N, C-alpha and C positions, 0 to 999 in steps of 0.2 A: 277498162277501169270499172271497179265494182262500186255500184251506187244502188240506193233503194229508190224505187218509184212506187208511189201509192196511187190507186185508182178509186175514184168515187163517181158513180154515174147513175143514171136512171134507165140503163139499158136492160135491166132484168137479167135472168139466167137462162131463158129458153132459146134465145137467138145467139148468133155467132159474133155479135158486135164486139163484146169484150175480148173474145179470143182473137179477133182481127187486130185490135189495138195491141194486144200482147205480142202478136206476131211481128208487127212493125217495130215495136220497141226492141225485141230480142234480135230481130234481123239487123238492126243498127248497132246494138250493144249486147252481145250474147251473155255478158257477165252480170247483167242487171239482176237484182232481186226485186220482184214485183209483188206487192202486197195489195190485196183487194180489201178496201175499207168496207164498201157495200156497193151493190148494183141494184138495190131495192128502193132507191129514192122514188117517190111517186112520180109518174111521168110529167116532165116539164115543171116540176115543183122546185123552183130555184131557192125558195126560202128554206125548205126542208134540207136541200143540199148544202146551203150555207151553214145551217146549224151543225150538220154532220161534220163538215170540214172544220168548223170552229172547235169541236170537241175531240178531234182525233190528232191533229198535227203535232201537238206538244208532246205526244207520247213517243215520237220518233226522233232519231238522232239528228242533230243539226246537219244541214246539207242534203236532207232527203228532198226529193222532187215529188210534189203532190199534183197529180193531174185530176182536174174536176171537169166532168162533162154533164151538165144539166143545162141544156142549151136550146130553148124554144126559138131563139132568134138565129139559129145557124143559117148561114148563107145570106143573111141581110147585112146591113152596114154596122152591126154590132162588132166591136173590136175584139180580136183575140189578143190575150195579154200574158205576160210573165210578171208575177209579183215577186220582187226580191225582198227577202225578209231574213232576219238573223237566224230564224229557225229553219229556213229552207227556201225552196223555190216553188212557186205555185203557177201552174199552167192551165189556162182554160178561157172561157168567155168572159168578157167584161159586162156582166149583167147582175152583179151583186153577190155572186157565188162566194167571193173572197172577202165579204164585208168585214168579218171578224179580225182580219189581219191588216186591213188597209191603214188604220191609224198608226200602226207601228212599222209599216213597211219602209224599207230603205229607198225603194224606187219601184215604179211600174213601167213596163216597156210594152209597146204594141208589137205584136209579131207581124212583121211586114216584109221579111226578107224573101224576094222573089224565088230564090233557088230552093226554098222549102216546098213550094207548091208545084206539084207535077201537073202536066197537061191533063192527066187522067184523074186528077183530084176531084172528089165529089163535093158538090155544094151543100150536101145534107149530112156529111159524115166527117166533120172536122176533128172529131175524136181520133179517128184513124189517120186521116190525111194531113192534119196540121199539128194537133196537140201532141200526138205520140212521137212524130219525128222531132218536134221541138224538144220534148223531154229527153229523148235519146241523145240528141246533140249536146244538150246541157250536161247530161251525165258523162259525156266524153270530154268535158272541160271547156266547151265553148262558153264565153261570157254572155250573160243575158243582154248586155248592151249591144251586142253584135246582131241582134235579131230585129232591131228597129228603133224608133224614136221613143223618148220617154213620154209617158202620159201624165198630165197634170190633174185630170178630172175623172179618175176611175169611178165607176158606179158603185154606190153603197146602198143597201136597203135601209129603210127608215124605221124599222121596227126593233132595232137593237138598243133603243134608248130607255132610260128610266127618268122619272120626274119626282123631285122631292115635293112633299106636301107639308102642311103645317105641323103634322104630327107623325110623319113617316115617309113612305115612298110608294110609288105605284109604277108598274111596268107590265108588259104583255107576256102572255104565254108564247114561248118561241117554238115549242115542240111538244107533241104528245107521243110518248114512246110506245112500244108494243105491249107494255103492261098497263097502259092507260094512265100513266103518271103525266102530269102537266108540268113541264119544265119552263121556268120563267127567265126573264132577263135580269132579275134581281140577284145580285151576288152577295155572298157572305159579308164582304167588306162594305157593302152599301148599307148594312143594318146599323143604325146609330144608337140603339138603346135596347131596353128590355121589351121584347115584342109582346104586345097585349092583344093583337087581333090580326088575322090574315083572312081577307075576304075576296071572293070571286063569284059574283052572282049569288046563288044560294049556298055556296060553299063558305063556311065560316068556322074558324078554330081560334081559341084564345091564346095560343102560344106555339112555339116550335118544339118539336120532339127530336130525338137523336136517331131513332131507328123505327122501322115500320112496326116492330113487335111491341112497342111501348103502349099501343092502344089495342082495344078489342077488334077482332075481325069485323070488317064492315064499317068501322069508324073512320071518319075523315081525319086526315093528319097532314101537317105541313112540316117540312124539314129541309135541311141543307143537304142536297144529294151529292152524288159522286163527282159531278162537274163543278162543285162548289157554288151552286146557285140554288135558289129557293125552288122546291118542288111541292106540288099539291098532289096528294095521293089518297087512296082508300086502302086501309090495311086488308090484304087478301082479296082486293077487288080492283076496280078501275074507276078513277075519278072522272074520266071522260064519259063513261057510261052512266055513272051514278048521278053526276051533276051536269052533264051536257057541256063540259068545258072543252073548248076547241082552241086551236092555235089562234093567237090574236086577242083572246079574251083578256080583259084588264084585271090585274091583281093589285090589291092595295094592302099594304102592311102598315100597322100603327105600332108605336112604341112609346115608352117613357124612358127618360134618360137613365143610363146604367149599362150594364153589359147586355149583349144581345140575348133575348129571351129564349131559353131552351128548357124544356120540361125537366 
């Protein structure tokens, strides 16, 4: 059966870990199409992994199986799970990696089927020995419910929230991309009026722009980026370097009633 499986990990590219996972997947279902989202998540950085998962899954056909392995708790009592969602199936650790999809998930199942775990299975490599076989069997048509009991309390990260203020909204920076742009949790639909100010520490702009090129090189800019969320940038530069903005920094947007403010 032909299915797509995506892989998002912190394994990097110099070791054989990703290749071993692919070998298990293809050994159980040779017809799989395997897509590497990234293996460059910072080691053990669950929050970065969660952001990457949140921005990639909607681009794939419904029914795609998404395997995520950013798993500092591997081998402990943290649960291995399958998240069943209208957009696909998500396989990985229950540590917040799938935060973005939990609110709209149909169900979450703990992977506990004894026949999946070989005697030779490693306690430190669930990506190969548990998550890859699970994904392969799902791709062959086995229902998620057959892997274990339903989970009522999956772990979600607490930084995906926004808070309304008296004159606007505030929310955290979720991710700093390789260009140094700071991507926030504030969505386009969250903006309730004509933006009059965007502030994050020393970063301050009076309105939103449409493109990076609308300001001079080196000038600070705020815009709605490709993920339909508010981004802080420096035209031709890095807002992270210029203003010291890191993930978790608080961003506050003010507005007056009217359409959302765009330059």
